[in-house]
GUTOR-964156 format. One record per residue (C-alpha): y, x, z. Coordinates in steps of 0.2 Angstrom, whole numbers, always signed. Each point is the difference from the previous one (the first is absolute). Layout:
REC     Y     X     Z
REC     Y     X     Z
...
REM end
This chain:
REC     Y     X     Z
REC  +233  +713  +895
REC    -6   -18    -1
REC   -19    -3    +3
REC   -12    -4   -14
REC    -1   -18    +6
REC   +19    -1    +0
REC    +1    +7   -17
REC   -13   -13    -6
REC    +9   -14    +8
REC   +16    +6    -8
REC    -8    +1   -17
REC    -7   -18    +2
REC   +17    -6    +5
REC    +7    +8   -15
REC   -13    -7   -12
REC    +3   -17    +8
REC   +19    +2    -3
REC    -2    +5   -18
REC   -12   -14    -3
REC   +13   -12    +8
REC   +14    +8   -11
REC   -11    -2   -16
REC    -3   -18    +5
REC   +18    -3    +3
REC    +5    +9   -16
REC   -13   -10   -10
REC    +6   -17    +7
REC   +18    +6    -3
REC    -4    +5   -18
REC    -9   -17    -3
REC   +15    -9    +7
REC   +11   +10   -11
REC   -10    -4   -15
REC    +0   -18    +5
REC   +19    +0    +2
REC    +2    +9   -16
REC   -11   -12   -10
REC   +10   -15    +7
REC   +17    +9    -4
REC    -6    +3   -18
REC    -5   -18    -2
REC   +16    -5    +7
REC   +10   +12   -11
REC   -11    -6   -15
REC    +5   -18    +3
REC   +18    +4    +2
REC    +0   +10   -16
REC    -9   -15    -9
REC   +13   -12    +7
REC   +14   +12    -5
REC    -7    +2   -18
REC    -1   -19    -2
REC   +19    -2    +6
REC    +5   +14   -12
REC    -9    -8   -14
REC    +8   -17    +3
REC   +17    +8    +1
REC    -2    +9   -16
REC    -5   -16    -9
REC   +16    -8    +7
REC   +11   +14    -5
REC   +11    -1   -15
REC    +2   +18    -2
REC   -11   +16    +2
REC    +0    +6   +18
REC    -2   +19    +0
REC   -14    +6   +11
REC    -2   +17    +7
REC    -6   +11   -15
REC   -18    +6    +1
REC    -3   +12   -14
REC    +0   -13   -13
REC    -4   +11   -14
REC   -17    -3    -7
REC   -11   +14    -6
REC    -5    -1   -19
REC    -8   +13   -11
REC   +14   +10    -8
REC    -1    +6   -17
REC   +11    +1   -16
REC    +0   -16   -10
REC   +13    -8   -11
REC    +6   -18    +3
REC    +1   -12   -15
REC   +16    +1   -11
REC    +8   -14    -9
REC   +16    -9    -5
REC    +8   -17    +4
REC    +4   -13   -13
REC    +3   -18    +7
REC    -2    -7   -18
REC    +5   -17    -6
REC    -8   -16    +8
REC    +1   -19    -4
REC    -1    -6   +17
REC    -2   -19    +4
REC   +15    -8    +7
REC    -1   -12   +14
REC    +8   -16    -6
REC    +9   -11   +12
REC    +8   -14   -12
REC   +11   -11   +11
REC    +9   -16    -6
REC   +17    +3    -6
REC   +15    -6   +10
REC   +12    -1   -14
REC    -2    -3   -19
REC    +0   +15   -11
REC    +4    +1   -19
REC    -8   +15    -9
REC   +10    +6   -15
REC    -9   +10   -13
REC    +7    +7   -16
REC   -10    +4   -15
REC    +3   +10   -16
REC   -16    +2    -9
REC   -14    +8    +9
REC   -11   -15    +0
REC   -15    +9    +7
REC   +10    +5   +16
REC    +7   -17    +2
REC   -18    -8    +0
REC    -5   +12   +13
REC   +15    -3   +10
REC    -2   -19    +0
REC   -19    +0    +3
REC    +3   +11   +16
REC   +15   -11    +5
REC    -8   -17    +0
REC   -11    +2   +16
REC   +16    +4   +10
REC    +9   -16    -4
REC    +2   -15   +12
REC    +1   -17    -7
REC   +17    -8    +3
REC    +7   +16    +7
REC    +0   +12   -15
REC    +6    -1   -18
REC    -1   +12   -14
REC   +14    +2   -13
REC    -3   +12   -15
REC   +15    +4   -11
REC    -6    +7   -16
REC   +12   +13    -9
REC    -5    -4   -18
REC   -18    +6    +0
REC    -9    +0   -17
REC   -18    +4    +6
REC    -6   -17    +4
REC    +7    +0   +18
REC    +9   -16    -2
REC   -15   -10    -6
REC   -10    +7   +14
REC   +13    -4   +13
REC    +1   -18    -7
REC   -19    -2    +3
REC    +2    +3   +19
REC    +4   -17    +9
REC    +7    +8   +16
REC   +12   +12    -9
REC   +18    -7    -4
REC    +5    +9   -16
REC   +18    +4    -5
REC    -1    +8   -18
REC   +14   +10    -7
REC    +2    +5   -19
REC    +4   +18    +4
REC    +0   +13   +13
REC   +15    -1   +12
REC    -6   +12   +12
REC    -7    +0   +18
REC   +16    -4    +9
REC    +6   -14   -12
REC   -18    -7    -1
REC    -1    -2   +19
REC   +17    -7    +1
REC    -4   -13   -13
REC   -16    -5    +9
REC    +8    -2   +17
REC    +8   -18    -3
REC   -18    -7    -5
REC    -6    +5   +18
REC    -1   -13   +14
REC   +17    +1    +9
REC    -9    +1   +17
REC   -12   +14    -4
REC    +1   +18    +3
REC    -2   +11   -16
REC   -14   +13    -4
REC    +3   +11   -15
REC   -16    +6    -7
REC    -4   +12   -15
REC   -13    -6   -12
REC    -9   +17    +2
REC    -3    -3   +19
REC   -17    -5    +6
REC    +1   -10   +16
REC   -18    +2    +5
REC    +4    -1   +19
REC    +0   -19    +1
REC   +11    -1   +16
REC   +14   +10    -7
REC   +12   -15    -2
REC    -3    -6   +18
REC    +2   +18    +7
REC   +16    +3    -9
REC    +7   -16    +6
REC    -5    +3   +17
REC    +9   +17    +0
REC   +15    -8    -8
REC    +2   -12   +15
REC    -4   +12   +14
REC   +19    +3    +1
REC   +15   -10    -6
REC    +8   +16    -7
REC   -14    +4   -12
REC    +5    -5   -17
REC   -12   +10   -12
REC   -18    +4    +2
REC   -11   +11   -11
REC   -17    +8    +2
REC   -11   +15    -5
REC    -5    +2   -18
REC   -14   +11    -6
REC    -5    +5   -17
REC   -15    -2   -12
REC    -9   +15    +8
REC    +3    -5   +18
REC   +15   +12    +3
REC   +15    -7    +9
REC   +15    -4   -11
REC   +12    -8   +12
REC    +4    -3   +18
REC   +19    -2    -1
REC   +13    +9    -9
REC   +15   +12    +4
REC   +15    +6   -10
REC   +12   +14    +4
REC   +18    +1    -6
REC    -2   +17    -7
REC   -10    -5   -16
REC    -2   -19    +2
REC   -18    +2    -6
REC   -11   -13   +10
REC   -16    +7    +7
REC   -15   -10    +6
REC    -7    +4   +17
REC   -18    +6    +0
REC    +0    +1   -19
REC   -17    +7    -7
REC    -7    +4   +16
REC   -18    -3    +4
REC    -1   -17    +9
REC    -6    +4   +17
REC    +8   -16    +8
REC   +16    +9    +3
REC   +16   -11    +2
REC   -11   -15    +6
REC   +13    -5   +13
REC   +15   -12    -2
REC   +15   +11    -2
REC   +18    -1    -5
REC    +4    +9   -17
REC   +15    +4   -11
REC    -7   -10   -14
REC   -16    -7    -9
REC    -4    -2   -18
REC    +1   -18    -6
REC   -18    +1    -8
REC    -4   -10   +16
REC   +15    -7   +10
REC    +1   -14   +13
REC   +18    -6    +0
REC    +6   -12   +13
REC   +10   -15    -7
REC   +13    +2   +13
REC    +3   +18    -6
REC    +2    -6   -18
REC   +12   -14    +5
REC   +11   +13    +9
REC    +0   +15   -12
REC    -5    -8   -16
REC   -14    +6   -11
REC    -3   +15   -12
REC   +16    +9    -7
REC    +1    -5   -18
REC    +8   +17    -4
REC   -17    +8    +0
REC   -13    -3   -14
REC   -15    +7    +9
REC    -2   +14   +13
REC   +11    +3   +15
REC    +3   -19    +3
REC   -13    +0   +14
REC    +9   +15    +9
REC   +17    -8    -3
REC    -6   -16    +8
REC    -8    +8   +15
REC   +16   +10    +4
REC   +10   -16    -2
REC   -11    -8   +12
REC    +1   +14   +13
REC   +19    +0    -2
REC    +0   -18    +4
REC    -9    +2   +16
REC   -18    -3    -6
REC   -15   +11    +2
REC   -12    +6   -14
REC   -18    +1    +6
REC   -16    +7    -7
REC   -16    -9    +6
REC   -13   +13    +0
REC   -14   -13    +4
REC    +1    -6   -18
REC    -6   +11   -14
REC    +0    -6   -18
REC    -5    +9   -16
REC   +14    +5   -12
REC    -3    +6   -18
REC   +18    +7    -1
REC   +13    -1   -14
REC   -11   -11   -10
REC   +13    -9   -10
REC    +9   +16    -6
REC   -17    +7    -5
REC    -7   -15    -9
REC   +16    -3   -10
REC    +3   +18    -4
REC   +17    +0    +9
REC    +9   +16    +5
REC    -1    +0   +19
REC   +13   +13    +3
REC   +13    -8   -11
REC    +0   -16   +10
REC    -2   +10   +16
REC   +15   +12    -3
REC   +11   -14    -5
REC    -3   -10   +15
REC    +2   +16   +11
REC   +18    +2    -6
REC    +4   -18    +5
REC    -8    +3   +17
REC   +10   +16    +2
REC   +16    -9    -3
REC    -4   -13   +14
REC    -9   +10   +13
REC    +3   +19    -1
REC   +15    -1   +13
REC    -8   -13   +12
REC   -16   +11    +1
REC   +10   +15    +4
REC   +10    -9   +13
REC   -16    -5   +10
REC    +0   +18    +7
REC    +7    +1   +18
REC    -2   +19    +2
REC    -5   +16    -9
REC    -8   +16    +3
REC    -6   +16    -9
REC   -18    +3    +2
REC    -6   +18    -2
REC   -19    +1    +1
REC   -15    +0   -12
REC    -6   -14   -11
REC   -11    +6   -14
REC   -10   +14    +8
REC   -16    -9    +5
REC    -8   +15    +9
REC   +12    -2   +15
REC    +0   -12   +14
REC   +18    -4    +0
REC    +0    -6   -18
REC    -9   -17    +2
REC   +10    -4   +16
REC   +16    +5    -8
REC    -2   -12   -15
REC    -4   -14   +12
REC   +15    +3   +11
REC   +12    +1   -15
REC    -7   -17    -7
REC    +1    -8   +17
REC   +18    +5    +2
REC    +4    -7   -17
REC    -8   -16    +5
REC   +11    -1   +16
REC   +15    +3   -11
REC    +3   +18    +3
REC    +4    +9   -16
REC   -10   +16    -2
REC    +4   +15   -11
REC   -15   +12    -1
REC    +0   +19    -1
REC   -15   +12    +0
REC    +3   +11   +16
REC   -11   +15    -4
REC    +0   +13   -14
REC    +5   +18    -1
REC    +6    +8   +17
REC   -10   -13   +10
REC   -18    +0    +8
REC    -6    -9   -16
REC    +9   +10   -14
REC    -5   -10   -15
REC    +6   -17    -7
REC    -8   -17    -2
REC    -3   -11   -15
REC   +16    -8    -7
REC    -7   -18    +1
REC   -14   -10    +9
REC    -9   -16    -3
REC   +12   -11   +10
REC   +16    -3   -10
REC   +10    -4   +15
REC    -2   +18    +7
REC    +5    +6   -18
REC   +16   -10    +1
REC    +4    +6   +18
REC    -1   +18    -7
REC   +12    -4   -14
REC   +13    -7   +12
REC   +16   +10    +4
REC    +2    +7   +18
REC   +18    -2    -1
REC    +6   -11   +15
REC   -16    +3   +10
REC    +7    +6   +16
REC   -17    +0    +9
REC   -13   +12    -6
REC   -18    -1    +7
REC   -12   +15    -3
REC   -18    -7    +2
REC   -12   +15    +1
REC    -5   +15   +10
REC   +13    +6   +12
REC    +3   +16    -8
REC    +8    -8   -15
REC   +13    -9    +9
REC   +12   +14    -6
REC    +0    -9   -16
REC   +10   -15    +7
REC   +18    +1    -6
REC    +6   -17    +5
REC   +15    -4   +10
REC   -11    -8   +13
REC   -17    +9    +1
REC   -16    -8    +6
REC   -17   +10    +0
REC   -16   -10    +0
REC   -16    +9    +4
REC   -15    +2   +11
REC   -13   +13    +6
REC   -17    -2    +7
REC    +0   +13   +14
REC    +8    +1   +18
REC   +15   +11    -6
REC   +12    +4   -14
REC    +3   +16    -9
REC   +16    +9    +4
REC    +7    -2   -18
REC    -4   -19    +1
REC   +10    -1   +16
REC   +15    +9    -7
REC    +0   -11   -16
REC    -2   -16   +11
REC   +15    +5   +10
REC   +11    +2   -16
REC    -3   -19    -3
REC   +11   -14    +7
REC   -16    -8    +5
REC   -19    +1    -2
REC   -12   -13    -3
REC   -19    +1    +5
REC   -13   -14    -2
REC    -7    +1   +17
REC    +4    +2   +19
REC   -13   +14    +0
REC   +12   +10   -12
REC   +15    -6   +10
REC    -7   +10   +15
REC    -6   +15   -10
REC   +17    +2    -9
REC   +10    -2   +16
REC   -12   +12   +10
REC    +2   +13   -14
REC   +19    +0    +1
REC    +7   -13   -13
REC   +16    -5    +8
REC    +7   -12   -13
REC    -3   -19    +2
REC   -18    -4    -5
REC    -5   -18    -5
REC   -18    -7    -2
REC    -3    -7   -17
REC   -18    -5    -2
REC    -8    +0   -17
REC   -10   -15    -7
REC   -13    -8   -11
REC    +1   -13   -14
REC    -9   -16    +7
REC    -3    -6   -18
REC   -11   +15    -4
REC    -8    +2   +18
REC    -6   -16    +7
REC   -17    -7    +5
REC    -1   -11   -15
REC    +0   +15   -13
REC   -16    +1   -10
REC   -11   +14    +4
REC   -16    +7    -8
REC   -13    +4   +12
REC    -9   +17    -1
REC   -15    -5   +10
REC    -3   -19    +1
REC   -11    +0   +16
REC    +7   +16    +9
REC   +14    +1   +13
REC   +12   +12    -9
REC   +13   +11    +8
REC   +14    +6   -12
REC   +11   +15    +2
REC   +15    +5   -11
REC    +7   +18    +1
REC    +5   +16    -8
REC   -12   +14    +4
REC    +8   +12   +13
REC    -1    +5   +18
REC   +12   -14    +6
REC   -11   -14    -5
REC   -15    +7    +9
REC   -13    -4   -13
REC   -14   +10    +9
REC    +2   -11   +15
REC    -2   -15   -10
REC   -16    +5    -9
REC    -7    +7   +17
REC    +3   -16    +9
REC    -7   -11   -14
REC   -16   +11    -1
REC    -2    +0   +19
REC    +4   -19    +3
REC   -12    -6   -13
REC   -14   +12    +0
REC   -16    -9    -5
REC   +10   -16    -5
REC    +0    -6   -18
REC   +12   -15    +2
REC   +16    +9    +1
REC   +10   +10   -14
REC   +15   +11    -1
REC   +12    +0   -15
REC   +13   +14    -1
REC   +14    +0   -13
REC    +5   +18    +0
REC   +14    +8    -9
REC    +1   +19    -2
REC   +15    +8    -8
REC    -4   +18    +6
REC    -9   +10   -14
REC    -7   +12   +12
REC   -10   -13    +9
REC   -16    -8    -7
REC    -3   -16   +10
REC   -19    -2    -5
REC    -3   +18    +6
REC   +10    -3   +16
REC   -11   -16    +4
REC   -16    +9    -4
REC    +5   +13   +13
REC    +0   -14   +13
REC   -19    -1    -2
REC    -1   -19    +2
REC   -18    -1    -4
REC    -7   -17    -4
REC   +17    -8    +6
REC    +7    +6   -17
REC   -10   -13    -9
REC   +10   -14    +9
REC   +17    +7    -5
REC    +9    -4   -16
REC   +15   +11    -5
REC   +13    -5   -12
REC    +6   +18    -4
REC   +18    +1    -8
REC    -2   -18    -6
REC   +18    -4    -3
REC    +0   -18    -1
REC   +16   -11    -4
REC   +10    -3   +16
REC    -2   -19    -2
REC   -19    +2    +1
REC    +0    +7   +18
REC    +0   -16    +8
REC   -16    -5    -9
REC    -8   +17    +5
REC    +4    -4   +19
REC    -7   -18    -2
REC   -16    +8    -7
REC    -4    +7   +17
REC    -3    -7   +18
REC   +10   +13   +10
REC   +12   +13    -3
REC    -1   +17   +10
REC   +11   +15    +0
REC    -2   +14   +14
REC   +16    +7    -5
REC    +8   +14   +11
REC   +18    -6    -4
REC   +10   -11   -11
REC   +18    -1    -5
REC    -3   -19    -3
REC   -18    -4    -4
REC    +1   -10   -16
REC   -19    -3    -4
REC    -2    -6   +18
REC   +14   -12    -2
REC    -6    -6   -17
REC   -18    -3    +7
REC    +7   -10   +15
REC   +11   -10   -12
REC   -15    -3   -11
REC   -10    -8   +15
REC   -11   +15    +4
REC    -4    +5   +18
REC    +6   +18    +2
REC    -6   +15   +10
REC   +13   +13    +0
REC    +7   +14   +12
REC   +11    -7   +14
REC   +13   +13    -2
REC   +15    +3   -12
REC   +10   -12   -11
REC   -14   -13    -2
REC    +2    -5   +18
REC   +16    -9    -6
REC   -11   -14    -7
REC   -17    +3    +8
REC    -6    -6   +17
REC   -15    -7    +9
REC    +3   -17    -5
REC    +0    +3   -19
REC   -11   +15    -2
REC   -12   +12    +8
REC   +11   +15    +5
REC   -11   +16    +0
REC    +3   +11   +16
REC    +7   +17    -1
REC   -10   +13    +9
REC   +15   +13    +1
REC   +14    +7   -10
REC    -4   +16    -9
REC    +9   +12   -10
REC    +3    -7   -18
REC   -10   +13   -10
REC    +3    -3   -18
REC    +8    +8   -16
REC   +15   -11    +1
REC   +14   +11    +6
REC    +9   -15    +9
REC   -14    -1   +13
REC    +0   +18    +6
REC    +3    +2   +19
REC    -2   -19    +3
REC   -14   -11    +6
REC    -9   -16    -6
REC   -14   -11    +6
REC   -19    +4    +2
REC    -9   -17    -2
REC   -13    -3   +12
REC   -17    +1   -10
REC   -10    -9   +13
REC   +12   -14    +1
REC    +1    -2   -19
REC   -19    -1    +0
REC    +0   -13   +13
REC   +14   -10   -10
REC    -9    +1   -16
REC   -16    -7    +7
REC    +9   -13   +10
REC    +9    -7   -16
REC   -16    +1   -11
REC   -10   -10   +13
REC   +14   -12    +3
REC    +6    -4   -17
REC    +7   -18    +4
REC   +11    +7   +14
REC    +6   +14   -11
REC    +4   -12   -14
REC   +10   -11   +12
REC   +10   +16    +5
REC    +3    +3   -18
REC    +7   -17    -2
REC   +12    +3   +15
REC    +5   +16    -8
REC    +5    -8   -16
REC   +11   -13    +8
REC    +8   +13   +11
REC    +4   +12   -15
REC    +7   -14   -11
REC   +11    -6   +14
REC    +8   +17    +4
REC    -4   +13   -12
REC    +4    -4   -18
REC   +11    +8   -12
REC   +13   -14    +1
REC    +0    +3   +19
REC    +3   +18    -3
REC   +14    -4   -12
REC    +8   -12   +12
REC    +1   +13   +14
REC    +7   +13   -12
REC   +13   -12    -7
REC    +6    -6   +17
REC    +3   +19    +4
REC    +9    +3   -16
REC   +12   -15    +2
REC    +5    +8   +17
REC    +6   +16    -7
REM end
């Protein structure tokens, strides 16, 4: 056993050792703290540098860079609250026109006919005078036996060359009689005395268009009526009934048809005629008294290799049929006599313009169904491309839609297609759901359809395989149909949009002047994911008053009450910043105006067969946020839109029986919030993306593009 002194010495050594160890640990700890502090400072500096670099990159970026998602959903007080409800009406607007009056490059003679109606003639000449250019324009007025003081009035105007006639010889003979009085080197402009040419650069613009190309012979313009409605943006006539129709007639003037475009005809209330054309084909056909002479002349010009063009940059005011009304003449007597003359000359040539024919079995007059609007547009585009279409309603007893449709609709062309015989139509196209293909009874059967999920019901597969070939609008469905067992040839035939009704120049009507406005258009249902849209908006802009959401919602299900469903979402104060257009069934030609009333279109859809509202919004020049899955990927990409990430594919749980057993997309809520905030905070970049989208859609996805693809395929069969 050690001695006490030894034990004491050992304890002293132990205490000394423990003291040294504590001192070492203390120094070590201090050293560690010092190193950690330095490391933290270094890491902080690195983080700051990294943030600066990222900030600079974001500013240079031309698209949203998706960052790792961090629970982006803000928390807000949830309670039941109703959004605002309203309707949309673009109204009429007399908008100022930018005048760009240029010197004329060639003399113009304006020929006006009068037959009483002195008040209209005064207004016409008063509006006309500021458009005239000294030494380059002359005005001839041929009076058809007026008795109301018109002749005396015209004699008092020094710049009018009056050609009086003792009695009315008609519109055609009057113009023909006036022509020899015109300068021999001038082009001719025919102008009705009920036209107000208040756009003072109209002459220089029409002339500029006439000389854009050597083969342009006739130029017309847009005409609108006393209440601001559009009267004319060109004309068309079919061989079926030979009744001319005016394009855009009686529509709200929303700046549709403002481009320069080829047309079949124009009315000669305002017509620019090149002298070269008159020298080659003569002037108006004297067999006509009034009416149909303009269509006759336009067709004659086209048959001679000239083009007829409507210059949408020019809009003049037209009172319409004034001479017959003022003089108490029976319009229909003159019209029908002229139509019979026209029939004898043009019925056969108009029929011979068709290069192919097809029987189209679909919907045309049932507005509740998505196929209806696209069906009409496809038929009209095929007719413009010289494919003769006969139409039959595809549904009815024994089909998934066991009821009929109205006998006629508002577009007379479709009504005429329905009256046509199907005899000789070897190729039949059924355009509708895949379970109605069995109605196709053609010699060559084409089924044209689409579906929004990742597979195809068995009976659709069976009916597809009974066709000679199947058409789908997207490569998405090309893959899903193939994967589901469709063995016959499948061709991708994209749908389209009408660029005259959906373009950035369409007049909108802002809902909120100083608020960034998101717009969504959809039918209420699981596939459109409305709860995701409302949730994302409420989370993205909690506490902000500078952003609004407008939703145009259609609901055709009587078992669902949309206001109740929205109330269940418990949006709280966010509901105050949401406007719902509930079952506001506006005319289709107003839709472009609705898009132009917002700043960004958004649709977190779970799947689309095509995605028409997305395409229409892009063509209208809106930046678009939409799910990056299904058919819309045919025309959406990073350069022209803001594709919304898909979190995963999930079972398609919906009441639609076609979806059972298949999957669709679950949009990424966090990414949607991020995109909405980004677009709202970068409105100029977003607007530029919208302009890119419009140019892209117009260059690739119009109805005429769709018809050209279809015609090319039909001609191969």
